[in-house]
C-alpha positions in Angstrom: 110.2 32.9 79.2 113.7 32.2 80.5 116.5 34.8 80.2 120.2 34.2 79.6 122.4 37.2 80.4 125.9 37.5 78.8 128.4 40.3 78.5 130.1 40.9 75.2 132.9 43.0 73.6 132.4 42.9 69.8 135.6 42.6 67.7 135.7 45.5 65.3 138.9 44.8 63.2 138.0 41.2 62.3 135.1 38.8 62.3 132.5 39.2 65.1 133.0 35.5 65.7 136.2 36.6 67.6 134.2 38.7 70.0 134.9 38.2 73.7 132.0 36.9 75.9 131.6 36.1 79.5 129.2 35.6 82.4 130.2 38.9 84.0 131.5 42.3 82.9 134.6 41.7 85.0 135.3 38.4 83.3 135.2 40.0 79.8 137.4 42.9 80.9 140.0 40.4 82.2 139.9 38.5 78.9 140.4 41.7 77.0 143.6 42.4 78.9 145.3 39.6 76.9 143.2 39.7 73.7 144.5 40.8 70.3 142.6 43.3 68.2 140.1 46.1 68.6 136.9 45.8 70.5 133.8 47.9 71.2 133.0 48.7 74.8 131.6 45.8 76.9 127.8 45.6 76.8 125.2 43.4 78.5 123.0 41.2 76.3 119.9 39.5 77.4 118.5 36.5 75.4 115.0 35.4 76.0 113.9 31.9 75.1 111.1 29.4 75.8 113.0 26.2 76.5 116.4 24.6 75.8 115.5 23.7 72.2 114.4 27.3 71.5 117.7 28.6 73.0 119.7 26.1 70.8 117.7 27.2 67.8 118.4 30.9 68.5 122.1 30.3 68.9 122.7 28.0 66.0 120.3 29.0 63.2 121.5 31.2 60.5 119.0 34.1 61.1 119.0 33.8 64.9 116.2 31.3 65.0 113.6 30.1 62.5 110.9 32.4 63.7 112.9 35.2 65.3 115.7 37.7 64.6 118.3 38.6 67.3 119.5 42.1 66.9 
């Protein structure tokens, strides 16, 4: 299994679609300096996947993949 690590600050006063993401915690903190809205603290997320298609499925399917649920 491969692993994708991302850092995220979830938006709390609007849609989670407006959350701030980045490759590093530092990158997210820099983006938050100019971001509008309220955000949760920055957290590390790890996404495990089998191959490129599996990752695409996880990220684009309505329930986080046809056979999986991302929490």
